[in-house]
C-alpha positions as CSV (number, residue, x, y, z in Angstrom):
1,X,228.6,-0.6,64.4
2,X,225.9,-0.4,61.7
3,X,222.5,-1.4,63.0
4,X,219.5,-2.1,60.7
5,X,216.1,-1.8,62.5
6,X,213.2,-3.4,60.7
7,X,210.1,-1.1,60.4
8,X,206.6,-2.3,59.3
9,X,203.1,-1.0,59.1
10,X,201.5,-0.8,62.5
11,X,204.8,-0.9,64.4
12,X,204.6,1.2,67.6
13,X,206.7,4.3,68.0
14,X,208.2,3.0,71.2
15,X,209.5,-0.3,69.7
16,X,211.2,1.7,66.9
17,X,212.5,4.3,69.3
18,X,214.0,1.9,71.9
19,X,217.0,0.7,69.8
20,X,217.5,4.0,68.0
21,X,217.6,5.9,71.3
22,X,220.0,3.5,73.0
23,X,222.4,3.1,70.1
24,X,222.1,6.8,69.1
25,X,223.2,7.8,72.6
26,X,226.5,6.0,72.1
27,X,227.4,8.5,69.4
28,X,225.9,11.5,71.1
29,X,228.0,10.8,74.2
30,X,231.1,10.2,72.1
31,X,231.6,6.7,73.5
32,X,232.4,5.2,70.1
33,X,232.6,6.4,66.5
34,X,230.6,4.9,63.7
35,X,227.5,3.7,65.6
36,X,224.7,4.3,63.2
37,X,221.1,3.0,62.9
38,X,218.9,2.8,59.8
39,X,215.3,1.9,59.4
40,X,214.5,-0.7,56.7
41,X,211.5,-2.7,55.5
42,X,210.5,-5.2,52.9
43,X,210.4,-2.3,50.4
44,X,211.8,1.2,50.3
45,X,209.2,3.9,51.1
46,X,207.1,4.9,54.0
47,X,205.5,2.9,56.9
48,X,202.6,3.9,59.1
49,X,202.9,3.4,62.9
50,X,200.1,2.1,65.0
51,X,199.7,5.6,66.5
52,X,198.9,6.9,63.0
53,X,202.2,8.6,62.1
54,X,203.9,8.1,58.7
55,X,207.6,7.5,58.6
56,X,209.1,8.2,55.2
57,X,212.3,7.3,53.5
58,X,212.6,3.9,55.0
59,X,215.2,1.9,53.2
60,X,214.7,-1.5,51.5
61,X,216.2,-4.9,52.1
62,X,219.6,-4.0,50.6
63,X,220.3,-2.3,54.0
64,X,221.1,-5.7,55.3
65,X,224.2,-5.7,53.1
66,X,225.4,-2.6,55.0
67,X,224.4,-3.7,58.5
68,X,226.5,-5.4,61.2
69,X,223.5,-6.2,63.3
70,X,219.8,-6.8,62.3
71,X,217.1,-5.9,64.7
72,X,213.4,-6.9,64.5
73,X,212.0,-4.6,67.2
74,X,208.5,-6.2,67.4
75,X,205.9,-7.9,65.3
76,X,202.4,-6.8,64.3
77,X,199.2,-8.2,65.9
78,X,197.6,-10.6,65.0
79,X,200.9,-12.6,64.8
80,X,200.9,-13.5,61.1
81,X,203.8,-15.6,59.7
82,X,206.7,-13.6,58.2
83,X,206.8,-13.2,54.4
84,X,209.0,-15.4,52.2
85,X,211.0,-12.3,51.4
86,X,211.8,-11.5,55.1
87,X,212.5,-15.1,55.8
88,X,215.0,-15.2,53.0
89,X,216.6,-11.9,54.0
90,X,217.0,-12.9,57.7
91,X,218.4,-16.3,56.7
92,X,220.9,-14.7,54.3
93,X,222.1,-12.2,56.8
94,X,222.4,-14.9,59.5
95,X,224.4,-17.1,57.2
96,X,226.8,-14.2,56.6
97,X,227.5,-14.0,60.3
98,X,225.3,-11.0,61.2
99,X,223.6,-11.3,64.6
100,X,219.8,-11.2,64.4
101,X,218.0,-9.7,67.3
102,X,214.3,-10.1,68.0
103,X,213.0,-7.6,70.6
104,X,209.7,-8.3,72.3
105,X,207.4,-9.9,69.7
106,X,210.2,-9.7,67.2
107,X,211.1,-13.2,68.5
108,X,208.3,-14.5,66.4
109,X,210.0,-13.4,63.2
110,X,213.2,-15.1,64.2
111,X,211.3,-18.2,65.1
112,X,209.4,-18.3,61.8
113,X,212.7,-17.8,60.0
114,X,214.0,-21.0,61.7
115,X,216.7,-19.2,63.7
116,X,215.5,-20.4,67.1
117,X,214.9,-24.1,66.4
118,X,216.1,-26.1,69.4
119,X,217.3,-23.1,71.3
120,X,216.2,-21.1,74.3
121,X,214.3,-17.8,73.7
122,X,212.1,-15.3,75.4
123,X,209.3,-12.9,74.3
124,X,206.5,-10.9,75.9
125,X,205.1,-13.0,78.7
126,X,201.6,-12.8,77.4
127,X,202.6,-14.4,74.1
128,X,204.8,-17.1,75.5
129,X,202.1,-19.8,75.1
130,X,201.5,-18.8,71.5
131,X,205.1,-19.0,70.6
132,X,205.4,-22.4,72.4
133,X,202.5,-23.7,70.5
134,X,203.7,-22.4,67.2
135,X,207.3,-23.6,67.6
136,X,207.4,-26.4,70.2
137,X,211.2,-27.0,69.7
138,X,212.0,-23.6,71.2
139,X,212.8,-23.7,75.0
140,X,211.1,-20.6,76.4
141,X,212.4,-19.0,79.6
142,X,210.2,-16.5,81.5
143,X,212.9,-15.9,84.1
144,X,215.1,-13.7,82.0
145,X,214.9,-10.3,80.3
146,X,216.9,-11.3,77.3
147,X,218.8,-14.3,75.9
148,X,221.9,-13.8,73.8
149,X,223.3,-16.8,71.8
150,X,225.8,-14.6,70.0
151,X,224.3,-15.1,66.5
152,X,220.7,-14.6,67.6
153,X,219.2,-12.8,70.5
154,X,215.6,-12.4,71.9
155,X,214.2,-10.1,74.6
156,X,211.1,-10.1,76.8
157,X,208.3,-7.6,76.4
158,X,208.3,-3.9,75.7
159,X,210.7,-2.0,78.1
160,X,213.0,-5.1,78.1
161,X,213.9,-4.0,74.6
162,X,216.0,-1.2,76.3
163,X,217.6,-3.8,78.6
164,X,218.6,-5.9,75.6
165,X,220.0,-2.9,73.7
166,X,222.0,-1.8,76.7
167,X,223.3,-5.4,76.9
168,X,224.6,-5.0,73.3
169,X,226.3,-1.8,74.2
170,X,227.8,-3.5,77.2
171,X,228.9,-6.4,75.1
172,X,230.7,-4.3,72.5
173,X,231.9,-1.3,74.5
174,X,231.9,-2.5,78.1
175,X,229.8,-1.9,81.2
176,X,231.1,1.6,81.8
177,X,229.8,2.8,78.4
178,X,226.5,1.0,79.0
179,X,226.2,2.7,82.4
180,X,226.7,6.1,80.9
181,X,224.1,5.5,78.2
182,X,221.6,4.2,80.9
183,X,222.3,7.2,83.1
184,X,221.7,9.6,80.3
185,X,218.4,7.9,79.4
186,X,217.5,7.7,83.2
187,X,217.1,3.9,83.2
188,X,218.6,1.1,85.2
189,X,222.0,0.2,83.7
190,X,221.5,-3.5,84.3
191,X,218.1,-4.8,85.6
192,X,218.3,-8.2,87.3
193,X,215.7,-10.9,87.2
194,X,213.2,-11.6,84.5
195,X,209.7,-10.9,83.3
196,X,208.4,-13.7,85.6
197,X,207.8,-11.0,88.2
198,X,205.4,-9.2,85.8
199,X,203.2,-12.2,84.9
200,X,199.8,-11.9,86.4
201,X,199.8,-13.6,89.8
202,X,198.8,-12.6,93.4
203,X,200.8,-9.7,94.7
204,X,203.5,-10.5,97.3
205,X,203.0,-9.0,100.7
206,X,204.4,-5.5,101.0
207,X,206.4,-6.5,104.2
208,X,208.1,-9.3,102.3
209,X,208.9,-6.9,99.4
210,X,210.4,-4.4,101.8
211,X,212.5,-7.0,103.6
212,X,213.9,-8.3,100.3
213,X,214.7,-4.8,99.1
214,X,216.6,-4.1,102.3
215,X,218.5,-7.4,102.0
216,X,219.5,-6.5,98.4
217,X,221.0,-3.2,99.5
218,X,222.7,-4.9,102.5
219,X,224.2,-7.6,100.3
220,X,225.5,-5.2,97.7
221,X,227.8,-3.6,100.4
222,X,229.2,-7.1,101.4
223,X,230.0,-8.8,98.1
224,X,233.4,-9.7,99.5
225,X,231.8,-11.8,102.2
226,X,230.1,-15.1,102.2
227,X,226.4,-14.6,101.3
228,X,224.7,-17.9,101.7
229,X,220.9,-18.2,101.4
230,X,220.7,-18.9,105.1
231,X,222.6,-15.7,105.9
232,X,220.4,-13.6,103.6
233,X,217.3,-15.2,105.1
234,X,218.5,-14.4,108.6
235,X,219.1,-10.8,107.6
236,X,215.5,-10.6,106.3
237,X,214.2,-12.3,109.5
238,X,212.5,-15.0,107.4
239,X,212.7,-18.7,107.2
240,X,214.9,-20.1,104.4
241,X,211.9,-21.4,102.5
242,X,209.8,-18.2,102.8
243,X,212.8,-16.0,101.9
244,X,213.5,-17.9,98.7
245,X,209.8,-17.6,97.7
246,X,209.6,-13.9,98.5
247,X,213.0,-13.3,96.8
248,X,211.8,-14.9,93.6
249,X,208.5,-12.9,93.7
250,X,210.5,-9.7,94.1
251,X,213.3,-10.3,91.6
252,X,212.3,-13.1,89.3
253,X,215.4,-15.1,90.2
254,X,217.0,-17.1,93.0
255,X,219.2,-15.6,95.8
256,X,222.3,-17.6,94.7
257,X,221.9,-16.5,91.0
258,X,221.4,-12.9,92.0
259,X,224.5,-12.8,94.2
260,X,226.5,-14.4,91.5
261,X,225.3,-11.8,89.0
262,X,226.2,-9.0,91.4
263,X,229.7,-10.4,92.0
264,X,230.3,-10.7,88.2
265,X,228.9,-7.3,87.5
266,X,231.2,-5.7,90.2
267,X,234.1,-7.6,88.8
268,X,233.6,-6.2,85.3
269,X,233.5,-2.7,86.7
270,X,236.7,-3.3,88.6
271,X,238.4,-4.8,85.6
272,X,237.4,-1.8,83.5
273,X,238.2,1.0,85.9
274,X,241.0,-0.1,88.2
275,X,244.5,-1.6,88.0
276,X,243.8,-4.1,90.8
277,X,245.2,-7.6,90.3
278,X,243.0,-10.5,89.4
279,X,243.5,-11.9,92.9
280,X,242.4,-8.7,94.5
281,X,239.3,-8.4,92.3
282,X,238.5,-12.0,93.1
283,X,238.6,-11.3,96.8
284,X,236.8,-8.0,96.6
285,X,233.9,-9.7,94.7
286,X,233.6,-12.7,97.0
287,X,235.0,-15.4,94.7
288,X,237.4,-16.7,97.3
289,X,240.2,-17.4,94.8
290,X,241.4,-16.3,91.4
291,X,240.8,-19.7,90.0
292,X,237.2,-19.7,91.1
293,X,236.8,-16.2,89.7
294,X,238.3,-17.1,86.3
295,X,236.1,-20.2,86.0
296,X,232.9,-18.2,86.8
297,X,233.9,-15.3,84.6
298,X,234.7,-17.5,81.6
299,X,231.4,-19.4,82.1
300,X,229.4,-16.2,82.1
301,X,231.1,-14.2,79.4
302,X,233.1,-16.6,77.3
303,X,236.4,-14.7,77.9
304,X,239.0,-14.5,80.7
305,X,239.2,-11.6,83.1
306,X,242.5,-10.6,81.6
307,X,241.2,-10.6,78.1
308,X,238.1,-8.6,79.1
309,X,240.3,-6.0,80.8
310,X,242.5,-5.6,77.7
311,X,239.4,-5.0,75.6
312,X,237.4,-2.8,77.9
313,X,239.8,-1.1,80.3
314,X,239.3,2.7,80.5
315,X,242.4,4.2,78.9
316,X,241.1,7.8,78.9
317,X,242.4,8.7,82.3
318,X,238.8,9.1,83.5
319,X,238.4,5.6,85.0
320,X,238.3,4.8,88.7
321,X,241.9,3.7,88.9
322,X,242.9,2.9,92.4
323,X,245.9,1.0,93.6
324,X,244.9,1.1,97.3
325,X,244.2,-2.1,99.1
326,X,240.7,-3.6,98.9
327,X,238.8,-4.9,101.9
328,X,239.7,-8.4,100.8
329,X,243.4,-7.5,100.6
330,X,245.7,-6.5,97.7
331,X,247.7,-9.4,96.4
332,X,250.1,-7.7,94.1
């Protein structure tokens, strides 16, 4: 995987470092061969970061001919339109089937290049109104940390760049690899919810936050059971309405969506690391039936559980292979 990261004058060190650290860790941990990142800019030479450091030997636009993925890690303030050269290079790379990723304010570059017209996208919450005004055809979603359309991808602000890069590792190498990278970088392997929780608003009551956190931990140990909103609210000792409100404040998403994401996440781990049947995994993750499991899995990941397992199953002998019965019952 060859990844070209765009560098420009006044870029922050963090925004450059986020993709290079995450993708570099893939090679350092021996998770895959040939994962390489290169910095490039409108012209070969040096760029100066906003912290005052000079980065030399940055490659020119021809790097895009080498790359498999193109990343715009941020965008300089004030948010000036992209140059004609960059617009042409991004459009050319996109037309050749190379995914274009706009991290944080990098979404503005993708929008100016016309790659997000009529699509959903996300950027730093503080600049969402500016992006909406500049490109009204884009559907902005503050409830997510990143949005991946396959050919284009955007992420929310700053640290969400790490989440987006871990998603790309997970997408190409599986969740076991992404978890190893995250563990080595001492970050969450898969943060739930969105940047809505970080937008300036009155703070939730601490008692509500504690109750929601306790319910999350309680629910994670019972994914094979029925986890209705009513049951979760009862566990939190809240009314249904108050629980939903507190849950969204704490996580940035709804209880139903969070539970579904946890079920699917656990299913991916079981597909990668065990030889359990599809029926057994469906039961262990609370989907009720293999049919329901397959439908939800395909809807979320655009592939079947069996195809996912063939691609990402751990064949090294180090996986969590377990032929014992699950709490939901082993079905062959």
